[in-house]
C-alpha positions as CSV (number, residue, x, y, z in Angstrom):
1,M,-5.0,31.2,-3.2
2,S,-8.3,31.8,-4.7
3,A,-11.3,29.9,-3.6
4,V,-12.1,28.7,-7.1
5,P,-9.3,26.8,-8.9
6,V,-8.2,28.1,-12.3
7,P,-8.6,25.3,-14.9
8,Q,-5.4,24.3,-16.5
9,P,-5.1,23.9,-20.3
10,R,-5.3,20.3,-21.4
11,A,-2.2,20.6,-23.7
12,R,0.5,23.1,-24.2
13,T,2.3,22.9,-27.5
14,A,5.7,24.1,-26.4
15,D,5.7,22.1,-23.2
16,S,4.3,19.0,-25.0
17,A,7.0,19.2,-27.6
18,S,9.8,19.6,-25.1
19,G,8.3,17.0,-22.7
20,A,7.8,14.2,-25.2
21,A,11.4,13.3,-25.4
22,P,12.1,12.8,-21.7
23,D,8.9,10.8,-21.3
24,S,9.7,8.6,-24.3
25,A,13.3,8.2,-23.0
26,G,12.0,7.2,-19.6
27,G,9.8,4.5,-21.2
28,R,12.7,3.2,-23.3
29,R,14.9,3.0,-20.2
30,S,12.2,0.9,-18.4
31,L,11.8,-1.4,-21.4
32,A,15.5,-1.8,-21.8
33,S,15.9,-2.6,-18.1
34,G,13.0,-5.1,-18.4
35,L,14.7,-6.7,-21.5
36,L,18.0,-7.2,-19.6
37,L,16.3,-8.6,-16.5
38,G,14.0,-10.8,-18.4
39,A,16.7,-12.2,-20.6
40,A,19.0,-12.9,-17.6
41,G,16.1,-14.5,-15.7
42,A,15.1,-16.8,-18.6
43,T,18.7,-17.8,-19.0
44,V,19.1,-18.7,-15.3
45,V,15.8,-20.6,-15.3
46,L,16.8,-22.7,-18.4
47,L,20.3,-23.5,-17.1
48,A,19.2,-24.2,-13.5
49,S,16.4,-26.4,-14.7
50,G,18.9,-28.8,-16.3
51,Q,20.9,-29.2,-13.1
52,T,20.5,-31.8,-10.3
53,W,17.6,-30.9,-8.0
54,A,17.4,-34.0,-5.8
55,E,19.4,-37.1,-5.1
56,G,19.0,-40.3,-3.0
57,D,19.7,-44.0,-2.7
58,A,17.3,-46.6,-4.0
59,A,17.2,-49.9,-2.0
60,T,18.0,-52.9,-4.2
61,G,18.8,-56.6,-3.5
62,G,22.5,-55.9,-3.9
63,G,22.6,-52.7,-1.8
64,A,21.9,-49.1,-2.5
65,L,21.7,-47.6,-6.0
66,P,22.5,-43.8,-6.2
67,L,20.0,-41.8,-8.2
68,T,19.7,-38.2,-9.2
69,V,17.0,-36.2,-11.0
70,D,17.2,-32.8,-12.6
71,G,14.8,-29.9,-12.8
72,Q,13.2,-31.2,-16.0
73,D,12.4,-34.5,-14.2
74,V,10.9,-32.7,-11.2
75,T,8.8,-30.2,-13.1
76,G,9.0,-28.9,-16.7
77,V,6.9,-25.8,-15.8
78,P,9.7,-23.3,-15.1
79,A,11.6,-24.1,-18.3
80,A,8.4,-23.9,-20.4
81,L,7.4,-20.5,-18.8
82,A,11.0,-19.2,-19.4
83,V,10.5,-19.9,-23.1
84,V,7.1,-18.1,-22.9
85,G,8.9,-15.2,-21.2
86,L,11.5,-14.9,-23.9
87,A,8.8,-14.8,-26.5
88,A,7.0,-12.1,-24.5
89,L,10.3,-10.1,-24.2
90,V,10.5,-10.0,-28.0
91,A,6.8,-9.2,-28.4
92,V,6.8,-6.3,-25.9
93,F,8.9,-4.3,-28.3
94,A,6.7,-5.2,-31.3
95,V,3.4,-3.9,-29.9
96,R,2.1,-0.7,-28.4
97,G,-0.7,0.5,-26.2
98,V,-3.0,-2.1,-24.8
99,G,-1.2,-4.9,-26.6
100,R,2.1,-4.0,-24.8
101,R,0.3,-4.0,-21.4
102,I,-1.1,-7.4,-22.2
103,V,2.2,-8.8,-23.2
104,A,4.0,-7.3,-20.2
105,A,1.3,-8.8,-17.9
106,L,2.0,-12.2,-19.6
107,L,5.7,-11.7,-19.0
108,A,5.1,-11.0,-15.3
109,L,2.8,-14.0,-15.0
110,S,5.4,-16.2,-16.6
111,G,8.0,-15.1,-14.1
112,L,5.5,-15.6,-11.2
113,G,4.6,-19.1,-12.5
114,A,8.2,-20.1,-12.9
115,T,9.0,-18.9,-9.3
116,V,6.1,-20.7,-7.7
117,S,6.6,-24.0,-9.5
118,A,10.4,-24.0,-8.8
119,W,9.8,-23.3,-5.2
120,A,7.2,-26.1,-5.0
121,G,9.6,-28.5,-6.6
122,A,12.4,-27.7,-4.2
123,S,11.2,-30.3,-1.7
124,D,9.5,-32.7,-4.1
125,S,10.7,-36.3,-4.0
126,T,8.1,-37.7,-6.4
127,A,10.5,-37.7,-9.3
128,L,13.1,-39.7,-7.3
129,D,10.4,-42.3,-6.5
130,E,9.5,-42.6,-10.2
131,E,13.2,-42.8,-11.2
132,A,13.7,-45.6,-8.6
133,A,10.7,-47.5,-9.8
134,R,11.9,-47.2,-13.5
135,T,15.5,-48.1,-12.7
136,T,14.9,-51.1,-10.5
137,G,11.7,-52.3,-12.1
138,D,10.1,-52.4,-8.7
139,A,7.1,-50.0,-8.3
140,A,7.4,-50.3,-4.5
141,A,11.1,-49.3,-4.4
142,T,12.0,-46.9,-1.7
143,I,14.4,-43.9,-1.6
144,H,16.8,-43.4,1.3
145,A,19.1,-40.5,2.2
146,V,17.2,-38.0,0.1
147,G,18.9,-34.7,-0.5
148,H,17.9,-31.5,-2.3
149,T,20.3,-29.1,-3.9
150,A,20.1,-25.3,-4.2
151,W,19.3,-25.3,-7.9
152,P,15.5,-25.1,-7.4
153,Y,16.0,-21.9,-5.5
154,V,18.3,-20.5,-8.2
155,T,15.5,-21.3,-10.7
156,A,13.0,-19.4,-8.5
157,A,15.4,-16.5,-8.4
158,G,15.5,-16.5,-12.2
159,G,11.7,-16.5,-12.2
160,L,11.7,-13.5,-10.0
161,L,13.9,-11.7,-12.5
162,I,11.4,-12.4,-15.2
163,L,8.6,-11.2,-13.0
164,L,10.5,-8.0,-12.3
165,A,11.0,-7.5,-16.0
166,G,7.2,-7.7,-16.5
167,L,6.6,-5.3,-13.7
168,L,9.1,-2.8,-15.2
169,A,7.4,-3.1,-18.5
170,L,4.0,-2.5,-16.9
171,R,5.5,0.5,-15.0
172,C,4.1,-0.9,-11.8
173,L,7.4,-1.3,-10.0
174,V,7.7,2.4,-9.1
175,A,4.1,3.1,-8.2
176,A,2.0,2.3,-5.1
177,I,-1.5,2.1,-6.5
178,A,-3.6,2.9,-3.4
179,P,-1.7,6.1,-2.4
180,V,-1.5,7.3,-6.0
181,F,-5.3,6.7,-6.5
182,T,-6.2,8.4,-3.2
183,G,-3.9,11.4,-3.8
184,T,-5.3,11.9,-7.4
185,R,-8.8,11.6,-6.0
186,M,-8.2,14.2,-3.4
187,A,-6.5,16.6,-5.8
188,A,-9.4,16.2,-8.2
189,L,-11.7,17.0,-5.4
190,T,-10.4,20.5,-5.3
191,D,-11.1,20.9,-9.0
192,I,-14.7,19.8,-8.4
193,L,-15.5,21.5,-5.1
194,G,-13.0,24.3,-4.9
195,E,-10.5,24.9,-2.1
196,G,-12.9,26.3,0.5
197,D,-15.4,24.8,2.9
198,L,-17.0,22.5,0.3
199,Y,-13.7,20.7,-0.1
200,V,-13.3,20.2,3.6
201,L,-16.8,18.8,3.9
202,G,-16.3,16.6,0.8
203,R,-13.2,15.1,2.4
204,S,-15.1,14.5,5.6
205,L,-17.9,12.8,3.6
206,L,-15.4,10.5,1.9
207,R,-14.1,9.5,5.3
208,I,-17.6,8.9,6.7
209,V,-18.5,6.8,3.7
210,S,-15.2,4.8,4.0
211,Q,-15.7,4.1,7.7
212,S,-19.4,3.3,7.2
213,A,-18.5,0.9,4.3
214,M,-16.0,-0.8,6.6
215,L,-18.7,-1.4,9.2
216,I,-21.2,-2.6,6.6
217,G,-18.5,-4.8,5.2
218,F,-17.9,-6.5,8.5
219,G,-21.6,-7.4,8.8
220,A,-22.0,-8.3,5.1
221,G,-18.9,-10.4,5.2
222,G,-20.3,-12.4,8.1
223,V,-23.6,-12.9,6.4
224,L,-21.9,-14.0,3.1
225,L,-19.9,-16.6,4.9
226,T,-23.1,-18.2,6.2
227,V,-24.3,-18.9,2.6
228,L,-21.0,-19.0,0.6
229,S,-17.6,-20.5,1.0
230,P,-14.6,-18.2,1.7
231,R,-13.6,-18.5,-1.9
232,G,-17.2,-17.5,-3.0
233,A,-17.1,-14.5,-0.6
234,I,-13.7,-13.4,-2.1
235,T,-15.2,-13.7,-5.6
236,V,-18.0,-11.4,-4.6
237,T,-15.4,-8.9,-3.4
238,V,-13.6,-9.1,-6.7
239,V,-16.8,-8.3,-8.5
240,T,-17.4,-5.3,-6.3
241,F,-13.9,-4.0,-7.1
242,L,-14.6,-4.4,-10.8
243,C,-17.9,-2.5,-10.5
244,S,-16.0,0.3,-8.7
245,A,-13.4,0.4,-11.5
246,A,-16.2,0.5,-14.1
247,L,-17.9,3.4,-12.2
248,L,-14.6,5.3,-12.2
249,R,-14.0,4.7,-15.8
250,F,-17.4,5.6,-17.2
251,G,-18.8,7.7,-14.4
252,T,-16.1,10.4,-14.3
253,R,-14.7,12.7,-16.9
254,D,-11.1,13.3,-17.8
255,R,-9.4,16.2,-16.1
256,P,-6.2,18.0,-17.2
257,A,-2.9,17.2,-15.4
258,R,-1.5,20.0,-13.2
259,A,1.9,19.8,-14.9
260,G,2.9,19.1,-18.5
261,A,5.1,16.2,-19.3
262,G,8.2,18.4,-19.7
263,E,7.8,20.1,-16.3
264,G,8.5,16.9,-14.3
265,G,11.3,15.9,-16.7
266,G,12.0,12.2,-16.5
267,T,10.6,9.0,-15.0
268,L,7.8,8.5,-12.5
269,L,10.2,7.7,-9.8
270,K,12.3,10.8,-10.4
271,E,9.3,13.0,-10.5
272,S,7.8,11.4,-7.3
273,L,11.1,12.0,-5.4
274,S,11.3,15.5,-6.7
275,G,7.7,16.2,-5.6
276,A,8.3,14.7,-2.1
277,R,11.3,17.0,-1.7
278,L,9.3,20.0,-2.7
279,V,6.4,19.1,-0.4
280,L,8.5,18.2,2.7
281,G,10.9,21.1,2.1
282,D,8.3,23.5,3.4
283,R,8.3,23.7,7.2
284,R,4.6,24.4,7.5
285,V,3.5,21.7,5.2
286,R,5.9,19.2,6.9
287,A,4.4,20.0,10.3
288,L,0.8,19.6,9.1
289,M,1.6,16.4,7.4
290,L,3.1,15.0,10.6
291,L,0.0,16.0,12.5
292,F,-1.9,13.8,10.1
293,W,0.5,10.9,10.6
294,L,1.7,10.9,14.2
295,P,-1.6,10.4,16.1
296,A,-2.7,7.8,13.5
297,M,0.4,5.8,14.2
298,F,-0.4,5.4,17.9
299,V,-4.2,5.2,17.7
300,V,-4.1,1.9,15.8
301,A,-2.6,0.0,18.9
302,P,-6.0,-1.1,20.4
303,E,-7.2,-2.2,17.0
304,A,-4.0,-4.2,16.3
305,L,-4.3,-5.9,19.7
306,A,-8.1,-6.3,19.8
307,A,-8.0,-10.1,19.5
308,P,-5.5,-10.7,22.2
309,Y,-7.2,-8.2,24.5
310,A,-10.6,-9.8,24.0
311,D,-9.0,-13.1,24.8
312,A,-7.3,-11.7,27.9
313,I,-10.6,-10.4,29.4
314,G,-12.5,-13.5,28.3
315,A,-14.7,-11.7,25.7
316,S,-16.6,-13.6,23.1
317,P,-16.0,-13.4,19.3
318,A,-19.0,-11.0,19.1
319,A,-17.3,-8.8,21.7
320,L,-14.2,-8.8,19.5
321,G,-16.3,-7.5,16.6
322,L,-17.6,-4.7,18.8
323,L,-14.0,-3.8,19.8
324,L,-13.0,-3.5,16.2
325,C,-16.1,-1.4,15.3
326,A,-16.1,1.0,18.3
327,M,-13.4,3.4,17.0
328,A,-15.0,3.6,13.6
329,V,-18.4,4.4,15.2
330,G,-16.8,7.2,17.2
331,H,-15.1,8.6,14.1
332,I,-18.3,8.7,12.1
333,G,-20.2,10.4,14.8
334,A,-17.6,13.0,15.4
335,E,-17.2,13.8,11.7
336,L,-21.0,14.2,11.3
337,F,-21.2,16.5,14.3
338,V,-18.2,18.7,13.5
339,G,-19.0,18.9,9.8
340,S,-22.7,19.8,10.3
341,A,-22.8,21.7,13.6
342,L,-19.5,23.8,13.6
343,S,-18.6,26.7,11.4
344,P,-15.3,26.7,9.5
345,R,-13.9,29.1,12.1
346,N,-14.8,26.8,15.0
347,R,-13.5,23.7,13.1
348,S,-10.1,25.5,12.8
349,R,-10.2,26.4,16.5
350,I,-10.5,22.8,17.7
351,V,-7.7,21.3,15.6
352,L,-4.9,21.7,18.0
353,P,-6.8,21.0,21.3
354,V,-8.5,17.9,19.9
355,A,-5.3,16.6,18.3
356,A,-3.5,17.0,21.7
357,A,-6.2,15.2,23.7
358,G,-7.2,12.6,21.1
359,L,-5.1,9.8,22.4
360,L,-5.9,10.3,26.1
361,P,-8.9,7.9,26.1
362,L,-6.4,5.1,25.5
363,L,-5.1,5.6,29.1
364,V,-8.2,3.9,30.3
365,Y,-6.5,0.6,29.3
366,A,-4.1,1.1,32.2
367,V,-6.7,-0.3,34.5
368,R,-7.5,-3.3,32.2
369,P,-11.1,-2.3,31.6
370,G,-14.0,-4.6,30.9
371,L,-15.8,-4.6,27.6
372,P,-18.2,-1.6,28.3
373,L,-15.4,0.8,29.4
374,A,-13.1,-0.4,26.7
375,L,-15.8,0.3,24.0
376,A,-16.4,3.8,25.5
377,A,-12.6,4.6,25.4
378,L,-12.3,3.4,21.8
379,A,-15.3,5.4,20.7
380,L,-13.8,8.5,22.3
381,A,-10.4,7.8,20.7
382,G,-12.2,7.5,17.3
383,A,-14.0,10.8,17.9
384,G,-10.6,12.4,18.5
385,A,-10.1,12.2,14.7
386,A,-12.5,15.1,14.3
387,Y,-9.5,17.5,14.3
388,V,-8.7,16.3,10.8
389,I,-11.6,18.3,9.3
390,G,-10.1,21.6,10.2
391,L,-6.6,20.3,9.4
392,D,-7.7,19.5,5.9
393,Q,-8.3,23.2,5.2
394,W,-5.0,24.2,6.7
395,F,-3.2,21.7,4.5
396,V,-4.9,22.9,1.3
397,D,-4.1,26.5,2.2
398,A,-0.4,25.6,2.8
399,V,0.2,23.5,-0.3
400,P,0.6,25.2,-3.8
401,Q,-2.0,24.1,-6.3
402,E,0.5,22.5,-8.7
403,L,1.9,20.3,-5.9
404,R,-1.4,19.3,-4.4
405,G,-1.7,16.0,-6.2
406,R,1.8,15.0,-5.1
407,A,1.2,16.2,-1.6
408,M,-2.1,14.2,-1.3
409,T,-0.3,11.1,-2.6
410,L,2.5,11.5,-0.2
411,L,0.1,12.2,2.7
412,T,-1.8,9.0,1.9
413,A,1.3,6.8,1.4
414,G,2.7,8.1,4.7
415,L,-0.5,7.5,6.5
416,M,-0.7,3.9,5.3
417,T,2.9,3.4,6.2
418,V,2.8,4.8,9.8
419,Q,-0.4,2.9,10.5
420,G,1.2,-0.4,9.4
421,L,4.3,0.5,11.4
422,G,2.2,1.4,14.5
423,M,0.4,-2.0,14.3
424,A,3.8,-3.8,13.9
425,L,5.3,-2.0,16.9
426,A,2.3,-2.6,19.0
427,G,2.4,-6.3,18.2
428,L,6.2,-6.4,19.0
429,A,5.6,-4.6,22.3
430,A,2.9,-7.1,23.2
431,E,5.5,-9.9,23.0
432,F,7.2,-8.4,26.1
433,F,4.4,-6.6,28.0
434,P,0.7,-7.2,28.8
435,V,-1.7,-6.0,26.1
436,H,-3.5,-3.4,28.2
437,Q,-0.1,-1.8,29.2
438,V,0.9,-1.6,25.6
439,V,-2.3,0.2,24.6
440,A,-2.0,2.6,27.6
441,G,1.7,3.2,26.8
442,S,0.8,4.0,23.2
443,G,-1.6,6.6,24.5
444,I,1.0,8.2,26.8
445,I,3.8,8.2,24.2
446,G,1.5,9.4,21.4
447,T,0.2,12.2,23.5
448,V,3.6,13.5,24.4
449,C,4.8,13.3,20.8
450,T,1.6,15.0,19.6
451,L,2.0,17.9,22.1
452,L,5.5,18.5,20.8
453,L,4.1,18.5,17.2
454,V,1.3,20.8,18.2
455,A,3.8,23.3,19.4
456,E,5.6,23.1,16.0
457,V,2.4,23.6,14.1
458,R,1.5,26.6,16.2
459,G,5.0,28.0,15.6
460,T,4.5,27.7,11.8
461,A,1.1,29.3,11.7
462,P,0.8,32.3,9.3
463,G,2.1,35.4,10.9
464,R,4.3,33.6,13.5
465,M,7.1,32.4,11.2
466,S,10.1,34.7,10.9
467,D,10.4,36.9,7.9
468,T,13.3,34.8,6.6
469,E,11.2,31.6,6.9
470,G,8.3,33.3,5.1
471,R,10.5,34.5,2.3
472,D,12.1,31.1,1.9
473,G,8.6,29.4,1.7
474,A,7.5,31.9,-0.8
475,D,10.6,31.4,-2.9
476,R,10.0,27.7,-2.9
477,H,6.5,28.1,-4.1
478,V,7.5,30.5,-6.8
479,T,10.3,28.3,-8.0
480,S,8.0,25.2,-8.1
481,R,5.6,27.1,-10.3
């Protein structure tokens, strides 16, 4: 690979002509699916809203009077929103561009509103009370033996179908926004900084800024809550997201896609799965990607269990905040040192040793350390992420340029997934074992798994793979081009 990326043409006449049809066909399939789901959901909502939702007996002077109420008596919102959804289904085919997105969003919101209102009405007895008062003429009439049917839940299911139709029309169903954004950003970074040391340092700077922003956010959030309500603080957060979106929209320029519409051939889901197969089909790339993922899965255990551990050692809420920040502080310090003090060659040299030893500080938890020792261990564990700087360069060197956007998206999605899985597993283990043992066990198991993975990465290093493996990798790269 060259150090400077070769700009790709913004449009190719032949590819554009051949690719227009598949893309258009994919859009029509999504809209057709949305039409069927939306129509089915609206029908279900309208029919189920007319069925009996609740029943009971009203006490009268002559005994008990059986009463029933249907969905329209309980709440007319689901049926009204189903009608709105049907109108949106028709309109989504009549408009294009921004108008279609707005109508699709309205369709999705209609489904969401119908679902929420139907679910809320599933246990509502107010309509029965009103019916009892109207039938008996006694405003104080009481209802006995109240029962609720399954029809509200059927209505909610219909609302979900309408919501799903809106999401399909929006093309949001098959996309995970955060990984796609991060993968696109990382791929664009190579266009801006090239594939050499500047790219590696740029990635490091983004991580430093992200970790620092998290620390600042902890402090700023606490300050905001002293002067604003939680709702006000969330509103401020929404405004900051909107500012970020505006900065991206107006502060960056358009860059050409790495592949034409016809090269992927089909829907976003099909292209995403195809890209994942191409990326993970290469042994070297697969090993490097796992080296990003595996340590991250185990290192989140102390963060996931910070609150119960602070409670176990009798630490204050302020100490809990320190436990949550310690790993980020270590990460920032290590990134700054490795990025500024080490040469590219030395950054590559420390990748495997630091990755292998990065989880060892968690073993300190085996002795149930107090706050100072726990903070030191967490800071060291955070510093263990310094190996990622050199690993970034290896990853860029191993992934073909035209697959880099997909590879970065897959890398980010996998990282988010394994971190969430690691937290969930740590919480599950803490149900059966003491918290400090879970964190120490995470360090032990993670270190063993990482050592095995380090051996695989070493075995796939350039020059160590067999001739056959090398030829297969080259064939894959050529084919994907």
